[in-house]
Residue, then its C-alpha position, 0 to 999 in steps of 0.5 A: x517420506x520418514x517420520x523424521x523428515x522435515x519439509x523446509x519452508x517454500x519459496x514463492x516466486x510468481x509461478x514456482x515453489x521450491x522446497x527442499x525435502x529430506x526423504x529418508x536417506x535420499x535428498x532431492x529438490x521438489x519443484x512445484x507450479x501453481x496457477x494462483x497463490x497457493x493456499x491448499x495442496x490442491x493449488x500446487x502440482x509436482x512438476x519435477x524432482x531433482x536428486x541430489x547426488x554425486x552427479x548433481x551440480x549448481x551453476x549460477x547464472x548472471x549477466x552483469x551488463x543488464x538490469x538486475x531485478x530485486x525480488x527475483x534476482x538469483x538464477x541457478x542452473x541445476x543439472x543431474x546427469x544429462x538434464x538441466x533445469x534453470x530456476x529463479x530464486x527470490x532476492x534476500x535471505x530466503x534464497x541464501x537459506x535455501x541454497x545453504x540447505x541444498x549445500x548441506x543436504x548435498x554434503x551429506x550425500x558426498x560424505x557418504x558415498x557408500x549410502x548414496x541411493x540409485x533413485x530408482x523411484x524417481x524415474x516415474x516422475x521424471x520428464x525431459x527439461x528443456x533449457x531456458x535460454x530466453x529468460x529476460x530477467x537478469x539476476x544478481x549473483x547468489x551469496x553462498x554461505x560456508x558451512x561449519x566444520x570446514x565443509x564448504x563450496x568451491x567455486x570454478x569458473x566455466x563459461x558458455x555463450x552467455x559469458x562466465x558462470x560460476x559452477x558450485x561444487x561440494x567439497x568434503x574436507x571435514x576435519x576429525x575432532x580428537x574427542x575420544x573415540x566418538x562414533x560416526x553417528x555421534x559425529x553426524x549428530x554433531x554436524x547436524x547441530x552445528x548446521x542448525x546453528x549456521x541457519x539460525x545465525x545466517x538470518x539473525x543479523x544485525x541489520x534485521x534484528x528489529x524485525x525478528x523482535x517484531x515477530x509474534x512468536x516473541x513475547x513482551x521481553x523482546x518487545x522490551x529489548x526492541x524498545x530499548x534498542x530504538x532508544x539507544x539507536x544513536x549509540x550503535x549507528x552512524x550516518x552515511x550519505x547517499x544520493x536519491x534521485x527523485x523524478x516526477x512526470x505527467x505523460x498525458x496518456x502518451x507513449x514514449x517517443x523520445x529518449x528519457x536520458x536528458x531527465x534521468x541521466x542529468x547528473x554527473x555521477x550515478x545516484x544510488x537510488x531512483x524513485x520515479x513517479x508518473x501520472x496520467x500514464x493511460x487516459x483510456x476507459x480501459x485503464x480506468x475500469x480494468x486497471x490494465x495498460x500496455x503502456x506500463x511496460x512501454x514506459x518501464x522499458x523507456x526508464x530502464x534504457x535511460x538510467x545512468x550508464x555508469x551503474x548497474x540498477x535493480x528494480x525493487x518495486x513498481x506500483x500503479x493505481x490506473x495512471x499513477x505509477x512509481x518505480x524504485x530502482x537501487x544500485x545493484x551493490x546496495x540491494x542486499x541492504x533493502x528490506x521491509x518493502x511495501x507498497x499501497x495505493x489510495x484513490x481520491x477521485x469521485x466519491x473519495x475512492x476512484x483511482x483517477x486521482x490519488x497516490x501510490x506509495x512505497x515504504x522500505x527500510x535501507x540499512x537502519x532508516x525507514x523511508x517512504x516515497x509517495x507519488x500523487x495526482x491531486x485534483x485539477x482546475x485552478x479553483x480546486x485548491x481546497x479539494x487538493x488540500x482535502x486529497x493530501x490529508x485523505x492520502x496521509x490518513x487512509x494510506x497505511x502499510x502493513x507491518x512485518x508483525x501482524x499484531x502491530x497497527x499499520x504504518x502511516x506515511x508520516x511515521x517514517x524517518x524520511x518521507x519523499x513526496x513527488x507527483x502532479x500536485x496540480x496547484x496553480x498560480x492564481x490572482x494573475x492573468x496569463x499575460x502577467x505570468x508569461x511576462x514574469x516567466x520571460x524575465x526570469x523572475x521566478x521568485x515574484x511568480x512563486x509568491x502567487x503559487x497556490x501550494x506555497x500559500x497553502x503551506x505558509x497557511x500550514x493547510x497542507x505539507x506541514x513540516x515538509x521542505x521544498x527546494x528553491x524554484x528557479x526554472x519555468x513552470x512545467x505546465x501546460x505546453x503544446x505536446x511535442x514543443x516548448x510553446x505555451x498552451x495554444x488551445x482555446x482554453x489557453x491554460x495559465x502556466x503553473x508549477x504542477x509538477x513538484x518534489x517535497x521531502x520531510x526528514x533530518x540529514x537531507x540536503x538538496x543538490x539540484x531541483x530542475x525541470x527538463x525542457x528537452x523532453x517534449x512527449x507531453x504537455x508537462x515537462x518532467x522534473x527532478x531533484x537529487x537529494x543527499x540523505x544521511x542514512x543510519x548504518x549499524x556498527x556491529x561491534x557497538x551494536x553487540x555491546x549495546x544489545x548485551x547491556x540491555x539484556x542485562x538491565x532487563x534481566x535485572x528489572x524483570x519481575x520486579x513489579x506488575x505494570x500499571x497505567x493511569x488514564x486521563x478519563x474513563x468516560x467519553x460522550x460524543x455529542x450530535x454524532x452525524x452520518x460520515x462525520x468523524x469525531x474524536x476524543x483523546x484518551x491519554x495513557x501514562x505509565x506510572x509503574x516501574x516497568x514498561x507495559x504492553x497494552x491492548x484493547x480486547x474483545x468482551x466475551x462472545x464478541x468478535x472484536x474489541x469495539x462496536x463497528x462505528x468505534x475505533x481505538x487508534x492504536x488499539x495496542x502498543x507499548x509504553x516505556x516507563x515514565x512515558x505516555x501515549x495518546x489513544x484517539x477514540x474515533x466514532x464514524x458512522x458509515x453506510x453499514x452502521x447507519x441503518x440501525x442507528x437511524x432507526x434506534x435499534x442501536x445507540x452510541x454506547x459501548x465499553x472498551x476493555x483496556x488489558x495490560x500484558x501481565x496486569x489488570x484490565x481498565x474499562x472505558x465507557x463510550x456513549x453519545x447521541x446520534x442525529x438520525x439521517x436520511x443516509x442509511x435509511x430505506x426508501x420505504x421509510x423516507x417515503x412515509x416521512x413528510x417531515x425531516x427525519x430529525x423531527x420524527x419520533x424515535x418510535x415512528x422511525x423504529x416502526x417504519x424500519x420494522x414495516x420496511x424489513x417486513x414488506x408491510x405496506x399498510x399506512x393510515x396516511x397516503x405516503x410520498x411517491x419518492x423520498x423528498x430528499x432524492x427530489x431535492x437533490x435531483x431537482x437541484x441538479x435538473x435546474x442548475x447542472x444539466x449543462x455541468x461539465x464532468x458531472x458525476x466525475x468531479x468530486x465535491x468538497x467534504x465540507x459542502x456534503x456536510x452542509x447538504x446532509x444537514x439540510x436534508x435532515x433538518x429542514x427543506x430549504x429553498x435551494x441546497x448549498x454547495x457546488x453542483x459537483x458536491x450535490x452530485x456526490x451527495x446523491x451518489x452517496x445517498x444511493x450508496x447508503x441505501x440499506x436496500x438498493x433501488x433494485x433490491x438484492x432479490x431481483x439481481x439474478x432476474x436482471x442479469x438473465x434479462x440484460x439483453x432483452x428490453x421487454x424482460x427488463x421492463x417486466x422486471x421493473x414492473x415487479x419492483x416494490x412500488x416506491x423502488x419502481x418510482x425511484x427507479x423511473x424518476x432517476x432514469x428520466x433524470x439521467x435521459x435529461x442529462x444525456x439530452x445535453x451531452x454536447x455540453x456536459x460531455x456525459x455518455x451512457x457508459x459513464x452514467 
């Protein structure tokens, strides 16, 4: 390869990388394969080289009668002499740019046929290529960009046994420009420059200008332009209505046994977009522990076959967390206007992490509107409405999407123009017995029944879904039925009917056309629900956009360099009182731009430090942009977790830090953060706790530090006989032994955050006769206690020995006997408790595998 050769960006497509390389005077496409995400050169291998010569041709493959998959929607067949290779290109501007580059390189070869090389050096790489006739993905036609100076692609219709294909051939119709006696070399340079202009303009379109301005290589000036463009958005956009079909279905671990057409094709006209949520896709332990299930493909196939017949749809994205799945389809003609697609998951099950409950979400940009779709499965059981409220809040706070610009803070769910929330929310009907509920259903008196709906009551109290809307419910409850029928639950539990499956939305310019259940679908003990929303989406007027953009640039040119940005701060000193383990505290710092220009700020790290703050402190957002005369609230949050608690418990660290707020092209501001931390048994070592006969918050700081140092040095010398096990551990286990050995779903049903706080405070400040809260909350408090230990019950140094003797009971006993005395005591104590639980497995339904 010559020194001037340029390796173009590689296109990633599951198992294939495409690169276009200019090798001296020779042009070829290099095909690379990889088994995993390519990070270094060792991760890829050269599979094939296809020369671009007069024998080279590209045939686009499309099958419009089948499903289009966005993200892999351009199939091309490249031929050289008698050999052919079929490739799959990702959807979007990257593929168009790639094909444009192929065309340019190809045109150069065709333009100067006398310089076409023989490609003899290719022979040592070449191998036979079998035609890939059995490709299952059906791909949309590629958009072929014409080049400047009249070089273009001719499209000829050819046919094969799959239908019509488009064969793309190069045509050279370069018009000679009359600019004196310019040489052929100069013309070649001019052609190269003009083609580079084409590449740039092909990606800098109106629809993605905001994305380009967000890229890290653009500085303050472009952020100013982006800010002003967002402020003036109404001047260059207009609303166009699109029909969104939202569906939710708890399938109860079943496989699809019937057509989903009564649900998905219930509208006379085909919707523009489908957003379909499933819950309990697979209830097996394998799905829970390994996040893999064959039912994903089965339900995908059932959905695809049931989409509206009068339109062709593209699969944009699928995201799944254990049994919670969200599928996003779009009409083929709208696919090119979908961008910035991101998907995330969050588990809210046991310990607030496991994926048996939680949410999956997809965010995307459609034309000029940002949309987020959430599919959630919240906590079950009638009495757990507070836990459902907590799940909702956890999902809103913890589920975050990365932005195109990695320097920008993540986007949360509620920071979108439109939020669509679907799922099995599990809110029940309360304060009515089952007979009264069924009587109201028989009378179709859904208005009266809805007054007893927990979700309605919680929304009225503004406990959840503040600002969201839900259509009028005029259909009977969707849960619970006998599987395969329309009969209410006839099992021993005889569940009270409820509207568990719901669809809500938040945003402007949204009208609901229907909201209903589908009784004809009987696969599950739930009925699927659908809602058709007509949403006004912002579209760009190119002429108005150009005018607005040019005006903004002129104003910024005039304003630039007039003065240095400055801020006024509401406070410069913050003190957090009585910080506790896993209890969030927040203070608000208000920044007001009192300067003459917009300013860009960021919290920066101090010298010799890797982050801008101590690990227990965060500033949200940590960077941002404030327009002239505007203000922004920064949340300074203190949260002590398992990683930061040990040093704070013993006094090695204090709640003390200084934040440095830096202004781009401006000065720095220093913000002091202090506080007092209340030591906790959570995050304290077993050794230290066994040497504390008083609550930890009654212990002198010097004693806590001395115990921590002895624990780390394995110094067991002491003047006083220690406890055999930590008293806090005994309190929790004893409570569960006395009250919860027959408790169903112990260690599987999450507790309440408020009750955990009460239990923690009792353990840290005194020893009450009994612990507060439910059995589930005490069980979760026990798990969190063990999880927060600086050194686990089985110390890290014994892990390798445990692995080696895992199949030998005698060796296991030997390893246990070698544990430090306090750790051995705790291990035997916990093992004895677990054996007691298993003795009552008929009642508590616990198994060895679960424990």
